[in-house]
Steps between C-alpha positions, in 0.01 A plus 500: 500500500613856430600769749154664499326166554731415789450845653120468491517145635713613795261784575203263489678249722582766756144631506310170507730325742455797732119502487446121476394445862255792481379438145181309581401757762553785255300322230225341712237655271646339188308175544195672353693574180632144477154345531372738232788397278426129544135563418598681179748239379302184586792260528437147372561196717821300447688809380868576554548855627796734555476809720787723385591734784307292753612696807375347825266264318156649560378414150643148493356438848150567364561280195639220718147422619441344158696176532493436123730796425877470462647819646832674446633833627809711438626811675824693550461534878623210709324634808169523315536139386582384854164638615326343202649156569351507850158593357491243223664202674645351181178556305693704239848473345678826578816643348723800568499621138448839330254511209786599271662158555201263479611179331167318459381392152139415407414409861213714630130532424485831688773747587411779743688823565315677781601855596856415403564619146586857600795356693650301211843613386451381139133495403554375147717211616235411758217493245713295259574249779134487597406409143759221486390366840137456395353197327315549173164663589645602835399833652713786631322708762658829602339707773677824580445846637330754272420828672474713186781689329558770762475278809706231330786749482463582871487130595806433286696759698399393850511118487847344535636304200206595283643481147198584287120502502358413159189669365217288364613570143868432573446163661264398218773574245761319711290183517426525130871540421576171671230307311223490758153473345142566614625778729236621744527792741276600787519728801479308827413650839553854362877514557620210285510401134442134413665381178447150359681363195502152347789308345365351179732323257 
């Protein structure tokens, strides 16, 4: 990885390792968003799922109630993953891996990136890796902050290791560039933009 990528990764590591033990308390309200997301996506039984930027595992913990699902999670913060391992009790395969270095090929039915994309150091590399990681007819689901142009700029300045917030139009073009089809976009819980793209060969 290049110097900029390493710099962003170090900044993210510093921030998320620092807040890991408080993260669930800070984001106690986020369960509402996750349940709304699951309702929108309607995950099929017996699916293989990756949560990219899984944090302390709140999303995978909800999914783990469905015993037919094969669950995977990656994150850059070791301390976040330590908390997640205690929550999930071996229900998911977890890896200390940045999205820019995902090595999976044609493995997942669903790949989720939940409030994580604005922390990625190389967005294009991440989207390319996501595409390669999905099976044919697999779905990429990106949920990220969208506060509107002016507030996005404010949020970008105040949140640590925030590399970029994509507009609705920008993320559509990014998904299109990396061959995703049937792209759908929808605002979720006012503050977030849901983007769904399908890998179709």
